[in-house]
DRENKOLFI-979846 format. One record per residue (C-alpha): residue number from 0; chain; y, z, x. Coordinates in nm, 2 decimals. Layout:
N
+--------+------+--------+--------+--------+
| vexmar | nuti |      y |      z |      x |
+--------+------+--------+--------+--------+
|    NUM |    A |      Y |      Z |      X |
...
+--------+------+--------+--------+--------+
REM end
This chain:
55
+--------+------+--------+--------+--------+
| vexmar | nuti |      y |      z |      x |
+--------+------+--------+--------+--------+
|      0 |    A |   3.89 |   1.21 |  -0.47 |
|      1 |    A |   3.73 |   1.18 |  -0.81 |
|      2 |    A |   3.57 |   1.51 |  -0.89 |
|      3 |    A |   3.27 |   1.33 |  -1.05 |
|      4 |    A |   3.16 |   1.22 |  -0.71 |
|      5 |    A |   3.25 |   1.54 |  -0.52 |
|      6 |    A |   2.91 |   1.70 |  -0.57 |
|      7 |    A |   2.78 |   1.64 |  -0.21 |
|      8 |    A |   2.95 |   1.49 |   0.10 |
|      9 |    A |   2.72 |   1.33 |   0.35 |
|     10 |    A |   2.79 |   1.22 |   0.71 |
|     11 |    A |   2.55 |   0.97 |   0.87 |
|     12 |    A |   2.52 |   0.83 |   1.22 |
|     13 |    A |   2.46 |   0.46 |   1.24 |
|     14 |    A |   2.39 |   0.24 |   1.54 |
|     15 |    A |   2.66 |  -0.01 |   1.61 |
|     16 |    A |   2.44 |  -0.29 |   1.48 |
|     17 |    A |   2.37 |  -0.09 |   1.16 |
|     18 |    A |   2.74 |  -0.02 |   1.11 |
|     19 |    A |   2.82 |  -0.39 |   1.17 |
|     20 |    A |   2.56 |  -0.50 |   0.92 |
|     21 |    A |   2.70 |  -0.26 |   0.66 |
|     22 |    A |   3.06 |  -0.37 |   0.72 |
|     23 |    A |   2.96 |  -0.74 |   0.70 |
|     24 |    A |   2.77 |  -0.68 |   0.37 |
|     25 |    A |   3.07 |  -0.49 |   0.23 |
|     26 |    A |   3.31 |  -0.77 |   0.34 |
|     27 |    A |   3.10 |  -1.04 |   0.18 |
|     28 |    A |   3.04 |  -0.86 |  -0.15 |
|     29 |    A |   3.38 |  -0.69 |  -0.17 |
|     30 |    A |   3.21 |  -0.35 |  -0.24 |
|     31 |    A |   3.28 |  -0.03 |  -0.06 |
|     32 |    A |   3.02 |   0.12 |   0.17 |
|     33 |    A |   2.99 |   0.43 |  -0.05 |
|     34 |    A |   2.88 |   0.22 |  -0.35 |
|     35 |    A |   2.63 |   0.02 |  -0.14 |
|     36 |    A |   2.47 |   0.34 |   0.01 |
|     37 |    A |   2.45 |   0.50 |  -0.34 |
|     38 |    A |   2.28 |   0.19 |  -0.47 |
|     39 |    A |   2.03 |   0.20 |  -0.18 |
|     40 |    A |   1.95 |   0.57 |  -0.24 |
|     41 |    A |   1.90 |   0.51 |  -0.61 |
|     42 |    A |   1.66 |   0.23 |  -0.53 |
|     43 |    A |   1.46 |   0.46 |  -0.31 |
|     44 |    A |   1.42 |   0.70 |  -0.60 |
|     45 |    A |   1.29 |   0.42 |  -0.82 |
|     46 |    A |   1.04 |   0.31 |  -0.56 |
|     47 |    A |   0.91 |   0.67 |  -0.53 |
|     48 |    A |   0.85 |   0.70 |  -0.90 |
|     49 |    A |   0.66 |   0.36 |  -0.91 |
|     50 |    A |   0.42 |   0.46 |  -0.63 |
|     51 |    A |   0.35 |   0.80 |  -0.79 |
|     52 |    A |   0.27 |   0.63 |  -1.12 |
|     53 |    A |   0.02 |   0.40 |  -0.97 |
|     54 |    A |  -0.17 |   0.68 |  -0.79 |
+--------+------+--------+--------+--------+
REM end
């Protein structure tokens, strides 16, 4: 494993439909689930910053 990404390991529980949706998305895009999940987490951070700026 690349030490750059070894800062924190996370285990998540998904419903079968959530896991299937993630697998399908990864299959279509050719991207690993780890990259997809990281991107989604980063987008949450951006959304939080936007809402705090508008308050």
